[in-house]
Each structure stands twice: as C-alpha cells, then as structure tokens.
C-alpha positions in Angstrom: 110.1 106.7 116.0 111.1 103.0 116.2 112.8 102.3 119.5 114.7 99.1 120.3 114.5 98.1 124.0 117.5 96.1 125.4 117.0 95.3 129.0 118.9 93.1 131.4 121.0 93.0 134.6 124.1 94.0 132.7 126.2 92.4 135.4 128.4 93.4 133.6 127.6 94.9 130.2 129.7 93.2 127.5 130.5 93.1 123.8 127.7 90.7 123.2 125.2 93.2 124.4 126.7 95.9 122.1 126.7 93.5 119.1 123.1 92.5 119.7 122.0 96.1 119.9 123.9 97.2 116.8 122.6 94.2 114.7 119.0 95.0 115.7 119.4 98.7 115.0 120.8 97.9 111.5 118.5 94.9 110.6 115.2 96.6 111.6 116.1 100.2 110.7 115.5 101.3 114.3 116.0 105.0 115.2 117.6 104.2 118.5 118.3 101.6 121.1 117.3 102.2 124.7 119.4 100.2 127.3 117.3 99.5 130.4 119.3 98.1 133.3 117.0 96.1 135.5 116.9 96.7 139.2 114.6 93.9 140.2 114.3 91.1 137.6 111.2 88.9 138.3 112.5 85.6 136.9 116.2 85.8 138.0 117.7 86.0 141.4 121.4 86.9 141.3 124.3 86.3 143.5 127.3 88.7 143.3 125.4 91.4 141.5 126.8 94.9 141.4 124.7 97.7 142.8 122.3 99.0 140.1 124.0 102.5 140.0 127.3 100.9 139.2 125.8 98.8 136.5 124.1 101.9 135.1 127.3 103.9 135.1 129.3 101.1 133.4 126.6 100.8 130.7 126.5 104.5 130.2 130.3 104.6 129.7 130.2 101.8 127.1 127.5 103.4 124.9 128.7 107.0 125.3 130.4 107.1 121.8 127.3 105.7 120.0 124.8 108.5 119.3 121.9 106.1 118.6 122.3 104.2 121.9 120.8 105.7 125.0 120.3 104.6 128.6 117.3 104.9 130.8 116.6 104.6 134.5 113.0 103.5 133.9 113.6 99.8 134.9 115.9 100.5 137.8 113.9 102.1 140.5 111.2 99.5 141.2 110.8 97.7 144.5 108.3 95.3 143.0 109.4 92.9 140.3 110.2 94.7 137.1 107.6 93.3 134.7 108.1 94.2 131.0 104.4 95.1 130.7 104.7 97.8 133.4 107.9 99.0 131.8 106.2 99.3 128.4 103.3 101.2 129.9 105.7 103.7 131.5 107.5 104.0 128.1 104.2 104.6 126.3 103.5 107.6 128.6 106.9 109.1 127.8 106.9 108.2 124.1 103.2 108.0 123.1 103.8 108.1 119.4 106.7 105.7 119.2 106.8 102.0 118.4 108.8 99.6 120.6 110.9 96.6 119.7 112.0 94.3 122.6 115.3 92.7 121.7 116.3 89.4 123.1 118.0 86.1 122.4 116.2 83.0 121.2 116.4 81.5 124.8 113.3 83.6 125.7 111.1 82.0 123.1 109.9 79.1 125.3 110.1 81.3 128.4 107.9 84.0 127.1 104.6 82.3 128.2 105.9 82.7 131.8 106.1 86.4 131.5 103.6 88.6 133.3 100.7 89.2 130.8 102.7 88.0 127.9 99.7 88.1 125.6 99.3 91.9 126.2 103.0 92.3 125.3 102.6 90.4 122.1 99.8 92.7 121.1 101.5 96.0 122.1 105.1 95.7 121.2 107.3 93.9 118.6 109.8 91.3 119.6 113.1 91.0 117.8 114.7 87.6 118.5 118.4 87.0 117.8 118.3 83.7 116.2 121.2 81.4 115.5 121.2 80.3 111.9 121.9 76.7 112.9 118.8 76.3 115.0 115.6 75.1 113.3 112.7 77.6 114.0 110.1 74.8 113.6 111.1 73.5 117.1 108.9 76.2 118.5 106.0 75.6 116.1 103.7 74.4 118.9 103.8 77.8 120.6 100.8 79.9 119.5 102.8 83.1 119.5 105.9 82.2 117.5 104.5 83.8 114.3 104.3 87.2 116.1 108.1 87.2 116.7 110.5 88.9 114.3 113.6 86.7 113.9 117.0 88.3 113.3 119.7 85.9 112.2 123.1 86.4 113.7 126.1 84.3 114.5 126.2 83.1 118.1 127.9 85.4 120.6 129.6 83.1 123.1 129.9 85.6 125.8 127.9 85.8 129.1 128.2 88.0 132.1 128.6 84.9 134.3 131.6 83.8 132.2 133.2 87.2 132.5 132.7 87.3 136.3 134.3 83.8 136.6 137.2 84.7 134.4 137.9 87.9 136.4 138.0 85.9 139.6 140.4 83.4 138.1 142.6 86.2 136.8 142.0 85.4 133.1 142.1 87.9 130.3 138.7 89.4 129.4 140.0 91.9 126.8 138.0 90.3 123.9 134.8 90.1 125.9 134.2 93.6 127.2 134.7 97.2 125.9 138.2 98.4 126.6 137.0 101.5 128.4 135.6 99.5 131.3 137.9 96.5 131.5 140.1 97.6 134.3 137.2 98.9 136.3 135.4 95.5 136.0 138.5 93.7 137.2 138.6 96.0 140.3 134.9 95.7 141.0 134.6 91.9 140.7 137.8 91.1 142.7 136.8 93.1 145.8 
C-alpha cells in the first residue's frame, strides 16, 4: 500500500491541509493519507497552541467523511522531540509492507538538511513536495538531495493556521478557510 503522511501541529487544521492531502492522493495514486498531529515539534516552538487532544479531535472531525483519510496518534505521545525518522521507524513496525510518502510544502526544501538524520529519510521514504508553478525549481539545484524529491505542482494555498488564529481574535470571518463543521468550535476555542 502507498501511504501519504501529512504531519503538523494542525493548530488549527484548515482547508489548505485538506487540499494538499487530496492533491497528493490523486496525483501520486496513493491508497490513503495518514494525518499525524504533532505533539512535540523539534523545529517549532508555538505560543497559543491548543492541547494535542483537541487538535486531534478537530482533525478527526474534518476528515471523518473522507474514507481514504485516516488519523493517527503515533506522533502525539512523545515527550522528546518528534523526529520524522523515529516516526517512520514506528510506522514501519505497524505497516512493514507499505511505502510511505511524506507530504510537505516547498518551504521545507532548504530546511530538510536541518532535520534529524535527513539522509536516512531520503533513503527510506519518498517526499512529495507541493510546488508552486511560478517558482523555479533550479533555485535549489545546489542541494544534493533535490533530485530525490517528487514535485507536485499546485496553485498556492494562501491559508495558514497563524492567519486563522489572528482572524478569529479580530472577529473576522473564517468561513472560506476552515471546514464548516469545525468553524464555530474554532471561534470558541481561540477566543477563550
């Protein structure tokens, strides 16, 4: 089975995450997408982050109607930083015969060399990079690993979790940015 991995803080999950997952599923003929909310991201320190259980529940509600989207707790319950290599090793024990595709935006391309044991990752999983058609791929040509990345062209998604949180605090409408079934709950959660 070909399994797409979409990790992140999901603080909150939004329409951009869903579009990214669906595009990867369709473009690479994946069997399913595994959403992996992160409990302890090693490269990001967040302020105003919702508890992991709330972020998990919100993500679960959003993907409930999509049979090829699943959610996992595998990246949630770690006290040490949640390194992708360790996550993939845990996944390999559960799904020993499956192939994994890590889905991310092109912003990770130059950051990838900072990841824990990134060379191991490049040799053990596939990377699907959402690439804006207006950005020239040759700008990363000096990176020795760029030829190991699978590029997926898609229109930019101008949505971020930070933007959504700020809009909620300012009382602005977020209807076009988040799935309808969690909108009111998000407003309540981020205005407490």
